[in-house]
C-alpha positions in Angstrom: 13.2 6.0 7.9 10.6 7.8 5.7 7.0 6.7 5.8 4.3 7.4 3.2 0.6 7.0 3.1 -0.8 4.7 0.5 -4.1 5.8 -1.1 -6.6 4.3 -3.5 -7.3 5.7 -6.9 -10.2 7.6 -5.3 -8.0 9.1 -2.6 -9.0 7.0 0.4 -6.2 5.9 2.7 -5.6 2.1 2.4 -2.2 1.6 4.1 1.1 3.1 5.0 4.6 2.1 4.0 8.0 2.5 5.5 10.4 3.1 2.7 13.6 1.2 2.3 16.4 3.4 3.6 18.8 1.9 1.1 16.7 3.4 -1.7 15.0 6.5 -0.3 17.4 7.7 2.4 20.6 8.1 0.4 22.6 11.3 0.4 22.5 12.7 -3.1 25.9 13.2 -4.7 25.7 16.0 -7.3 28.9 15.1 -9.1 27.9 11.4 -9.4 24.4 12.3 -10.6 25.8 14.8 -13.1 28.1 12.1 -14.5 25.4 9.5 -14.8 22.9 12.0 -16.4 25.5 13.1 -18.9 26.1 9.5 -19.8 22.4 8.8 -20.2 21.9 11.9 -22.4 24.9 10.9 -24.5 23.6 7.4 -24.9 20.3 8.8 -26.2 22.1 10.4 -29.2 21.6 8.5 -32.4 25.0 9.5 -33.8 23.9 9.3 -37.4 25.1 12.7 -38.6 27.6 12.5 -41.6 29.4 14.7 -44.0 31.4 13.8 -47.2 35.1 14.2 -47.4 37.0 15.2 -50.6 37.3 11.5 -51.4 33.5 11.0 -51.3 32.2 14.0 -53.3 31.7 13.7 -57.0 33.9 15.2 -59.7 37.4 16.8 -59.4 39.3 14.0 -61.1 41.3 16.4 -63.4 43.9 18.9 -62.3 42.1 22.4 -62.6 45.2 24.0 -64.3 48.8 23.4 -64.9 51.3 23.4 -62.1 53.5 26.3 -63.1 53.3 29.4 -65.2 49.9 30.7 -64.2 50.9 32.8 -61.2 48.3 31.1 -59.1 48.7 28.7 -56.3 49.1 25.1 -57.3 45.9 23.1 -57.1 45.3 19.4 -57.6 41.5 19.1 -57.4 38.4 21.3 -57.4 36.9 19.1 -54.7 39.3 20.3 -52.0 37.6 21.7 -48.9 38.3 25.3 -49.8 36.4 25.0 -53.1 32.6 25.4 -53.4 31.1 21.9 -53.7 34.2 20.4 -52.2 34.5 17.9 -49.4 34.2 18.8 -45.7 37.4 18.8 -43.6 37.1 17.1 -40.2 33.3 16.9 -40.5 31.2 14.6 -38.3 30.8 10.9 -39.2 28.5 8.3 -37.7 29.7 7.3 -34.3 28.5 6.1 -30.9 28.4 8.6 -28.1 27.7 5.9 -25.4 29.8 6.2 -22.3 30.8 3.3 -20.1 29.0 4.0 -16.8 29.2 1.3 -14.1 25.9 -0.1 -12.9 26.7 0.8 -9.3 27.0 4.4 -10.3 23.7 4.3 -12.2 21.9 2.7 -9.3 23.4 5.1 -6.7 22.4 8.2 -8.8 18.8 6.9 -9.1 18.6 6.3 -5.4 19.9 9.8 -4.7 17.4 11.3 -7.0 14.5 9.4 -5.4 15.7 10.3 -1.9 15.7 14.0 -2.9 12.1 13.7 -4.1 11.0 11.9 -0.9 12.7 14.5 1.4 10.8 17.2 -0.4 7.5 15.3 0.0 6.9 14.8 -3.7 6.5 11.1 -3.9 3.0 9.5 -3.9 2.1 5.8 -3.7 -1.2 4.4 -5.1 -2.6 1.0 -4.1 -3.4 0.2 -7.7 -4.9 1.8 -10.8 -8.4 0.5 -11.3 -9.5 2.1 -14.6 -12.5 0.2 -16.1 -11.7 1.8 -19.5 -8.9 4.1 -20.6 -10.0 7.6 -19.6 -7.8 10.7 -19.6 -10.4 12.6 -17.5 -10.4 9.9 -14.8 -6.5 10.0 -14.8 -6.5 13.8 -14.2 -9.1 13.5 -11.4 -7.0 10.7 -9.8 -3.9 12.9 -9.8 -5.8 15.9 -8.4 -7.1 13.6 -5.6 -3.6 12.6 -4.7 -2.5 16.3 -4.6 -0.1 15.9 -7.5 0.7 19.2 -9.2 3.2 20.4 -11.7 5.1 17.9 -13.9 4.5 14.3 -12.8 6.0 11.0 -13.7 3.8 7.9 -13.3 5.7 4.6 -12.9 3.7 1.6 -14.2 4.1 -2.1 -14.6 3.6 -3.8 -18.0 0.2 -5.0 -16.8 -1.2 -1.5 -16.4 -2.3 -1.1 -20.0 -5.4 0.9 -19.2 -3.5 3.2 -16.9 -0.9 3.7 -19.6 -3.5 4.7 -22.1 -5.2 7.0 -19.6 -2.0 8.9 -18.6 -0.2 9.1 -22.0 -2.3 11.9 -23.4 -1.7 14.3 -20.5 1.0 16.8 -21.6 2.5 17.3 -18.1 2.7 13.6 -17.2 5.5 11.2 -18.3 4.7 7.5 -18.2 7.6 5.2 -17.4 7.8 1.5 -16.9 9.4 0.3 -13.6 12.3 -1.3 -15.4 13.1 1.8 -17.3 13.3 4.2 -14.4 16.3 6.5 -14.6 17.8 9.3 -12.5 17.3 11.8 -15.4 13.5 11.0 -15.5 13.2 11.6 -11.7 15.0 14.9 -11.9 12.8 16.2 -14.7 9.6 15.5 -12.7 8.2 17.5 -9.8 6.2 14.5 -8.6 6.8 10.7 -8.8 3.8 8.4 -8.5 4.3 4.7 -7.7 2.0 1.8 -7.2 2.5 -1.1 -4.8 4.0 -3.2 -7.6 6.4 -0.6 -8.9 7.7 0.9 -5.6 11.4 -0.1 -5.5 13.2 -1.5 -2.5 12.4 -3.8 0.4 9.6 -1.8 2.0 7.4 -2.5 5.0 3.7 -2.3 4.5 1.1 -1.6 7.2 -2.6 -2.0 6.2 -5.1 0.6 7.3 -7.4 -0.7 10.1 -10.8 -2.0 8.9 -12.5 -1.0 12.1 -12.4 2.7 11.1 -15.2 2.0 8.6 -17.2 0.2 11.2 -17.0 3.0 13.7 -18.0 5.5 11.0 -21.1 3.4 10.3 -22.0 3.2 13.9 -21.6 7.0 14.2 -24.0 7.4 11.3 -26.6 5.2 12.8 -26.2 7.0 16.1 -26.7 10.4 14.4 -29.8 9.1 12.7 -31.2 8.1 16.1 -30.4 11.5 17.5 -32.2 13.2 14.7 -35.2 11.0 15.3 -35.2 12.1 19.0 -33.2 9.2 20.5 -34.5 6.1 22.3 -35.5 8.0 25.5 -37.5 10.6 23.5 -39.2 7.9 21.5 -40.2 6.1 24.6 -41.5 9.4 26.1 -43.5 10.1 23.0 -45.0 6.6 23.1 -46.0 7.0 26.8 -47.7 10.3 26.0 -49.7 8.6 23.3 -50.8 5.9 25.6 -52.1 8.5 28.2 -54.1 10.2 25.5 -55.7 7.0 24.4 -56.6 6.2 28.1 -58.3 9.6 28.5 -60.3 8.9 25.3 -61.5 5.6 26.8 -62.6 7.3 30.1 -64.6 9.9 28.2 -66.3 7.1 26.2 -67.3 5.3 29.5 -68.7 8.5 31.0 -70.9 9.0 27.8 -72.3 5.4 28.1 -73.3 6.0 31.8 -75.1 9.2 31.0 -77.0 7.4 28.2 -78.2 4.6 30.6 -79.5 7.2 33.2 -81.4 9.0 30.5 
């Protein structure tokens, strides 16, 4: 079972997650992925290309010349495909290129593509995107803090409007909604970045211990005490000061006695 570190937008570790093996530990089947990707690319075609046949072009109602006696081949219309300005024979017409791909195949191909990215260590999980305002500069810094390089795909939920506006202007970043994630998109990206809400599967989350911050604070205070000389050094310094003050009092008493004798 694969495990990933969950980080904040600033790069701090906030938790760890054990990925669902049914989604991220699937053996990729290249033939299946090829068939699904081919179907997805075919479905993306508009299919609006069209040419006119000899029945749709204008003109050509009259027979160009008489049937016999000219020595030429008989012709019935100037709008036949072999004439200039004639119709197109067997040309493209509007049609749908969509293929019937079962949902199980689509899901299996997506899981195989995600498993391949996880095995190569190119999947990152962010706790959440906390942009106060849409900022492309902040989005670039966040990706650099996560160690994301190359072409990346950021998977967002519909509520991450500020994050969407922050990432959409980066040329090497593709922004995809969680419900629109497809195998082709995963294969086109070097890195896939999820959030807690968009990570697919039944995953097991483990929060980072809060005591780590407390111990760090204690270490800082201890180091400050060390710089100041430490408790023992401070006490020693205080004792030396008291001895000096006692010597000054003794010298004052001796001066008073000499004054009285005089």
